[in-house]
C-alpha positions in Angstrom: 66.5 8.6 36.7 64.2 7.4 39.5 62.9 10.9 40.0 62.0 11.2 36.3 59.9 8.0 36.6 58.2 9.3 39.7 57.2 12.5 37.8 55.8 10.4 35.0 53.7 8.3 37.3 52.5 11.4 39.1 51.4 12.9 35.8 49.5 9.8 34.9 47.8 9.7 38.3 46.7 13.4 37.9 45.3 12.8 34.4 43.3 9.8 35.6 41.4 12.1 38.0 40.9 14.8 35.4 39.6 12.7 32.5 36.1 11.3 33.2 35.7 7.5 32.7 34.1 6.4 29.4 30.4 5.9 29.6 29.4 2.5 28.3 26.1 2.4 26.4 23.2 0.7 28.1 23.0 -2.9 27.1 19.8 -3.8 25.2 17.6 -6.4 26.7 15.6 -8.4 24.1 12.6 -10.5 24.8 9.9 -12.1 22.7 6.2 -12.2 23.4 3.1 -13.3 21.5 0.2 -10.9 20.8 -3.1 -11.3 19.1 -4.3 -8.5 16.8 -7.7 -6.8 17.4 -7.3 -4.3 14.5 -7.7 -5.3 10.9 -4.8 -3.9 8.8 -4.8 -3.9 5.0 -2.2 -2.4 2.7 -5.1 -1.3 0.5 -6.6 1.0 3.1 -4.0 1.4 5.9 -2.2 4.7 6.4 1.1 5.6 8.2 0.4 6.4 11.8 -2.8 4.4 12.0 -3.4 3.1 15.6 -3.1 -0.6 16.1 -4.5 -2.6 19.0 -3.6 -6.1 20.1 -3.8 -8.3 23.3 -1.0 -10.2 25.0 -1.4 -13.9 24.2 0.9 -14.8 27.1 2.1 -13.2 30.4 4.9 -10.7 29.9 7.7 -11.3 32.4 11.1 -10.0 33.2 13.0 -12.8 35.0 10.4 -14.0 37.5 8.6 -10.7 37.8 5.2 -10.3 36.1 5.1 -7.0 34.1 1.8 -7.5 32.4 -0.6 -10.4 32.5 -2.1 -12.2 29.5 -4.9 -10.3 28.0 -3.3 -6.8 28.5 -3.8 -4.3 25.8 -0.9 -3.7 23.5 -0.9 -0.4 21.5 1.1 0.4 18.4 0.9 2.0 15.1 1.5 1.5 11.4 5.1 2.7 10.7 5.1 2.2 6.9 3.0 0.8 4.0 4.2 -0.9 0.8 1.4 -1.4 -1.6 1.3 -4.3 -4.1 2.7 -3.5 -7.5 3.1 -4.9 -11.0 5.7 -7.6 -11.4 7.6 -5.6 -14.0 7.9 -2.7 -11.5 9.3 -5.0 -8.8 11.9 -6.4 -11.4 13.3 -3.0 -12.3 13.0 -1.2 -9.0 16.1 -1.4 -6.7 13.8 -0.8 -3.7 12.3 -4.1 -2.5 13.7 -5.8 -5.6 11.6 -8.8 -6.9 9.0 -8.1 -4.1 5.8 -7.4 -5.9 3.5 -8.1 -2.9 2.5 -5.5 -0.4 4.0 -5.1 3.1 3.2 -3.2 6.3 5.7 -2.2 9.0 4.4 -2.1 12.6 5.8 -0.9 15.9 4.2 -1.3 19.3 5.1 1.1 22.1 2.8 0.6 25.1 1.2 -2.1 27.2 -1.9 -1.3 29.3 -2.7 -3.8 32.0 -6.2 -4.5 33.2 -5.2 -2.6 36.4 -4.5 0.5 34.4 -0.7 0.3 34.5 1.1 1.7 31.5 4.3 0.0 30.4 6.5 1.6 27.8 8.0 -0.9 25.2 9.5 -1.0 21.8 8.1 -4.0 20.0 8.4 -5.1 16.4 7.0 -8.2 14.6 9.5 -10.9 13.9 7.1 -13.8 12.9 3.5 -14.4 12.0 2.4 -17.4 14.0 -1.1 -17.9 12.8 -4.1 -16.4 11.0 -7.8 -16.8 11.6 -9.0 -16.4 8.1 -9.3 -19.3 5.7 -6.5 -19.2 3.2 -7.2 -19.9 -0.5 -5.8 -23.2 -1.7 -2.0 -23.1 -2.1 -1.5 -19.7 -0.6 1.6 -19.0 1.3 1.3 -17.7 4.9 2.6 -14.3 5.7 6.1 -13.7 7.2 7.6 -11.0 9.2 11.1 -9.6 8.9 12.4 -7.0 11.4 9.1 -5.2 11.7 7.6 -5.6 8.2 4.9 -8.1 7.6 4.5 -9.3 4.0 3.5 -12.3 1.9 6.0 -15.0 1.4 7.9 -14.4 -1.9 8.5 -18.1 -2.5 5.4 -18.7 -4.5 5.8 -15.6 -6.6 9.3 -16.5 -7.5 8.3 -20.1 -8.4 5.6 -18.9 -10.8 8.0 -16.4 -12.3 10.5 -19.3 -12.9 7.8 -21.3 -14.7 6.9 -18.4 -17.0 10.6 -17.9 -17.8 10.9 -21.5 -18.8 7.9 -21.2 -21.1 9.3 -18.0 -22.6 12.7 -19.7 -23.1 11.0 -22.5 -25.1 9.3 -19.8 -27.2 12.7 -18.1 -27.9 14.2 -21.4 -29.0 11.6 -21.7 -31.7 9.3 -24.3 -30.2 6.0 -23.4 -31.9 4.0 -25.4 -29.4 5.2 -23.3 -26.4 2.0 -21.3 -26.2 -0.1 -24.4 -26.3 2.0 -26.1 -23.6 1.9 -23.0 -21.5 -1.8 -22.6 -21.9 -2.5 -26.2 -20.9 -0.1 -26.0 -18.0 -1.7 -22.8 -16.8 -5.2 -24.2 -17.1 -4.5 -27.4 -15.3 -2.3 -25.9 -12.6 -2.8 -22.1 -12.4 -0.4 -21.7 -9.5 2.4 -22.8 -11.8 2.2 -19.6 -13.8 0.3 -17.2 -11.5 1.2 -15.6 -8.2 -0.8 -17.1 -5.4 -4.3 -15.6 -4.8 -4.5 -13.1 -2.0 -8.1 -13.9 -1.1 -11.2 -15.7 -2.2 -11.9 -13.0 -4.7 -8.6 -13.4 -6.4 -9.1 -17.2 -6.6 -12.1 -16.8 -8.9 -11.7 -17.8 -12.6 -8.2 -19.1 -11.7 -8.0 -21.7 -14.5 -9.0 -19.2 -17.1 -6.4 -16.7 -15.9 -3.8 -19.5 -15.9 -4.7 -20.5 -19.5 -4.4 -16.9 -20.7 -1.1 -16.3 -18.9 0.4 -19.6 -20.1 -0.5 -18.8 -23.7 0.9 -15.3 -23.6 4.1 -16.5 -21.8 4.7 -18.9 -24.7 4.9 -16.1 -27.2 8.3 -14.5 -27.8 8.4 -11.3 -25.8 5.2 -12.3 -24.0 6.9 -11.7 -20.6 6.5 -7.9 -21.2 2.7 -8.4 -21.3 2.4 -10.9 -18.4 4.7 -8.9 -16.1 2.9 -5.7 -17.0 -0.5 -7.2 -16.2 0.2 -9.4 -13.2 0.3 -7.8 -9.8 1.5 -9.0 -6.4 -0.8 -9.6 -3.4 -1.9 -7.1 -0.9 -1.4 -7.9 2.8 -4.4 -8.2 5.1 -3.9 -8.9 8.8 -7.3 -9.8 10.3 -8.3 -9.7 14.0 -7.1 -12.8 15.7 -3.8 -13.0 13.8 -1.1 -14.0 16.2 2.3 -12.2 15.9 5.5 -12.7 17.7 7.0 -9.4 18.9 10.6 -8.7 19.8 10.6 -6.3 22.7 13.7 -4.2 23.4 14.4 -2.1 26.5 17.5 -0.6 28.0 19.1 -2.1 31.1 
């Protein structure tokens, strides 16, 4: 019996030498760094693969070691474009459901220091920290979610809820629903309209709100409003500060 056990242990020892040890995947190291855009990007005109330039808004360090100083060039590209669409399209499409506004996916892959050193990175936006352009009154700031920058959907959903309430009143037979909707839209356009994307979109806001409120108060009017109203395009202007998540292998 002891000799049998010795043979078993001997076989295990031999196999341990023949079978290579399992290779563990490299552990991903994640860091965050602020950059300031130098390239203007708009979902109206941008194309996939378009080159994007930014500058480091802070020193990029690993532990106590300086990798790239503030002001270094950060190079990337547009990885994907989502153009703004009609509200009714966003409501029936399973892709980006209820998101009518545009979006742009960015990826950054290189830092070039003032000394000419090239540092390979994989960086994606995780937050929009600030914008240099003056925002129209009531407009929501842009947000970033795992590489895609888009307009906040909160205001669009709130205006949709208000139109649904007006339409509900119309379906219940309240004959003054169009009047109430029109007055509400004229007094507070943001109640029934998606936020304006820019100063151009903010023009004639009360008149647009009046028309939208009246139509929303008519039974079945949502088919008209949602077929006409469109989400906002995304425009990232030079100076916009973005938080990047940088990943590298250890």
